N, C-alpha and C positions, 0 to 999 in steps of 0.2 A: 405479530408481532410488528408492531408499527414505531420504526426509531428513524431518526434524522436520517438521511443521506449525505448531510456536509462530515467530512474526515473530520473535523476543528470541530463538531461536536459531541463526541464520542464520548469526550475525558471528564465523567460525571460518576466518579467511583458509587455514593451514596445511592443513587440510582438502582433499583433491583434491576435488571434485565433479562435474569433464565430463572427459570422455573426447572424441579428437580427431573421434570420428564424431558428435557433439551440436550441432554446427554449429546445423543447420537449426533443432534445439530452442531453440538459444541466442536465433537470429535472431526466434524467435516470442516468447518470454520477453523481449526488448528490446520489443519492439513491443508486447506485450501492458502490459508495465511503460511505456513512453511513455506509451498511451493512457488509462492510469488516472491519470498524474501528470495530463496534459490537464484530464482532465477534473473532477482536486479542484483545482488550481491554476484554472480557469475560472469555478467553481462559488464557491470564496472570495472572487477577484474583485468577481463578483456582488454576494454576501452582504456583502464588506466597503462595496462603493461604495452598496449598500440602507440598511444602517447607520448608514451614513457621512449621507445624504441625509438620517436621521432623528436625526440629534446624536448616535448611540453610538458611540464609539472601539472599535470591536471587536477591534483589536490590542492593547489596554492590558487588555480586558477577555476573552481569548482566554491572555492571559500569565499571566493570573489564575486563570483557574478549576480546579477543581479535579472529578473526574466522580464523581458518587456511584456505586455498585454498580451499578443496573443500567446506566447507557450505558458503565460500564467493561466490565461482562459482553457489550454489546452490541461496542462498539468491538474486543475479544478477538476475539469472532466473526467479525468485518467482517474482522481481519487475517488471520485463518485460512483464510478463503474467497480472500482476493487470495490469499494463499499458493498455495491448492488451485489454482485460476487457472495460476497463473504456475508451477508441475509440471506442470497438466493440458499446456501449451505448449512447454517443454520434455521431454515424453514424446511428445509428438507425440498425445496424443488431447485437445487441447482445439483 
């Protein structure tokens, strides 16, 4: 399966991405996504609580934040790495 590696390129609902024989890979991909999402949600909740304990309104600060070029590059790399892990799970190699 050869798919784009940029997470922003995946919103193409008309494109057939999986065949009927891909169900095991789909299951692995869903579990990978669930794990990744839980880690992020858990860490975000802890971070918000720590910041609130120190008088910082994280929600407002995050909504207003604009990443610099270095951080945006890191976010892009991390996004691509996540897509690679999910595609590996779909392909049965991860």
